[in-house]
C-alpha positions, 0 to 999 in steps of 0.5 A, spaced: 333 907 303 328 902 301 332 898 297 337 897 303 332 894 307 329 890 302 336 887 300 338 886 308 331 882 308 332 878 302 339 876 304 337 874 311 331 870 308 336 867 303 341 865 309 335 862 313 333 858 306 340 855 305 341 853 312 334 849 312 336 846 306 343 844 308 341 842 315 334 839 314 332 838 307 338 834 304 339 830 310 332 828 310 332 826 303 338 822 303 335 818 309 329 817 305 332 815 299 337 810 302 331 807 306 327 807 300 332 803 296 333 798 302 326 797 303 325 795 295 331 791 296 328 787 302 321 786 298 325 784 292 328 779 296 322 776 300 319 775 293 325 772 289 329 769 294 336 771 297 341 773 292 346 767 290 349 763 285 345 760 280 342 753 282 
């Protein structure tokens, strides 16, 4: 009987963790990665100039 209660609790915990990962963590990580990449490109363009054909 204790195993049933524990497995039910584990299943609920695992479901909540899955929902947290899908709806909160992955979107925030993707925004942070894309934003970080954009920031790096922006800083490189400030230092090295805009992209274009060689002069």
